[in-house]
NUNU-484393 format. One line per 4 residues: number of its first residue (from 1); for each residue y, x, z of C-alpha. Coordinates in pm, whole numbers. Example, Ala and Ser with C-alpha at 12.3 -4.5 7.8 and 13.67 -1.06 7.14 Angstrom:
BEGIN
1) -450:1230:780 | -106:1367:714
***
This chain:
BEGIN
1) 8124:9637:8644 | 8420:9403:8610 | 8533:9505:8960 | 8512:9872:8863
5) 8721:9805:8553 | 8985:9617:8752 | 8980:9848:9053 | 8880:10201:8948
9) 8906:10326:9308 | 8601:10114:9391 | 8393:10389:9233 | 8407:10553:9576
13) 8199:10266:9714 | 7913:10506:9787 | 8130:10652:10064 | 8181:10314:10233
17) 8005:10259:10561 | 7836:9924:10504 | 7559:9849:10745 | 7288:9592:10739
21) 7109:9534:11062 | 6927:9308:11298 | 7051:9285:11653 | 6853:9198:11962
25) 6770:8832:12019 | 7056:8780:12266 | 7321:8937:12043 | 7188:8766:11731
29) 7196:8430:11907 | 7558:8482:12013 | 7652:8597:11663 | 7484:8295:11506
33) 7651:8068:11759 | 7990:8201:11658 | 7928:8171:11285 | 7727:7850:11270
37) 7875:7630:11544 | 8099:7448:11297 | 7798:7372:11073 | 7597:7247:11371
41) 7874:7004:11467 | 7908:6879:11111 | 7535:6825:11071 | 7500:6645:11404
45) 7770:6398:11306 | 7657:6354:10944 | 7490:6042:10808 | 7151:6218:10797
49) 7133:6210:11175 | 7074:6481:11430 | 6717:6556:11319 | 6816:6637:10958
53) 7108:6845:11087 | 6879:7046:11314 | 6643:7124:11027 | 6931:7243:10809
57) 7075:7460:11083 | 6730:7607:11152 | 6691:7688:10781 | 7035:7852:10783
61) 6930:8073:11073 | 6628:8200:10883 | 6841:8293:10581 | 7130:8439:10782
65) 6953:8651:11044 | 7104:8962:10887 | 7468:9053:10943 | 7681:9297:10748
69) 7946:9509:10914 | 8134:9828:10844 | 8420:10053:10935 | 8781:9995:10836
73) 9111:10118:10972 | 9456:9977:11030 | 9785:10159:11057 | 9950:10495:11005
77) 9787:10704:11145 | 9459:10511:11099 | 9313:10319:11394 | 8938:10266:11328
81) 8755:9936:11383 | 8400:9812:11330 | 8422:9465:11174 | 8175:9203:11064
85) 8224:9090:10705 | 8243:8711:10722 | 8258:8501:10404 | 8303:8186:10613
89) 8656:8270:10726 | 8972:8400:10567 | 9135:8594:10851 | 9118:8952:10964
93) 9117:8947:11345 | 9116:9253:11572 | 9199:9278:11945 | 9555:9385:12031
97) 9635:9666:12273 | 9798:9402:12497 | 9470:9212:12535 | 9328:9269:12882
101) 9087:8975:12911 | 8708:9036:12929 | 8656:8924:12567 | 8861:9222:12448
105) 8747:9475:12708 | 8458:9647:12525 | 8636:9672:12188 | 8881:9905:12016
109) 9231:9762:12014 | 9511:9766:11758 | 9832:9927:11886 | 10125:9814:11670
113) 10361:10058:11844 | 10136:10352:11749 | 10159:10269:11375 | 10461:10367:11170
117) 10364:10114:10900 | 10321:9811:11131 | 10546:9507:11098 | 10534:9161:11255
121) 10512:8886:10992 | 10512:8508:10966 | 10277:8280:10777 | 10382:8027:10511
125) 10476:7781:10785 | 10715:8028:10950 | 10481:8088:11246 | 10444:8435:11396
129) 10125:8364:11587 | 9817:8147:11580 | 9527:8017:11784 | 9186:7983:11621
133) 8902:7786:11776 | 8544:7869:11680 | 8250:7658:11790 | 8181:7887:12085
137) 8510:8062:12150 | 8878:8100:12084 | 9126:8371:11988 | 9503:8374:11981
141) 9748:8640:11874 | 10037:8755:11662 | 10055:8809:11286 | 10108:9164:11162
145) 10115:9347:10831 | 9987:9703:10821 | 9801:9948:10604 | 9429:9862:10585
149) 9177:10115:10457 | 8809:10079:10377 | 8690:10431:10315 | 8949:10691:10226
153) 9079:10563:9893 | 9070:10183:9913 | 9394:10119:10101 | 9646:9835:10080
157) 9889:9638:10297 | 9720:9345:10470 | 9820:9062:10700 | 9605:9005:11007
161) 9594:8868:11359 | 9617:9107:11654 | 9451:8894:11922 | 9604:8907:12270
165) 9347:8656:12401 | 8977:8626:12321 | 8738:8412:12521 | 8470:8595:12715
169) 8195:8403:12534 | 8102:8515:12275 | 8344:8806:12219 | 8250:9020:12518
173) 7892:9051:12388 | 7942:9095:12013 | 7868:9445:11879 | 8177:9471:11656
177) 8551:9494:11729 | 8678:9231:11490 | 8614:8990:11206 | 8710:9060:10846
181) 8726:8723:10677 | 8634:8754:10312 | 8661:8381:10240 | 8916:8203:10026
185) 9281:8193:10127 | 9242:7824:10214 | 9022:7935:10507 | 9297:8151:10658
189) 9572:8057:10900
***
């Protein structure tokens, strides 16, 4: 209710396309590998030893078998993307139209030139691009600001990474175009 009071346009939440689903074993394994690789490394090197780390990771898998994803758009006119909502990261990452590697091939791509509201931006460190390494893959790309919409009425300007490189594993096999990091700003680049 507090969110509705602060953001009255959230009342249109019933129109949002939020999906909850279970993927096949192969896709779920790749998805879990992407999201939990950092935790696996931390547990393996922790004082509890590898066995305790394996039990914790196994317990995490049981709790996190379900993924949430939905539709959002970037740009003017809107360019639609299916993204996974990830509370463990703070970046929005979508493939760029310039990305021709296999990791980008099956996904929709953001075309900055096709958007009248697109602008290249820099982060707090004055950098215009970044490289992010996950436990099982890597992305790199440029920072942009553009109009982001979830549904028709929840729209705002957002900074994001348009990835010009994405490793084949795991990105070629994932069933969504990008990652919408919902984590704290400290988790973003």
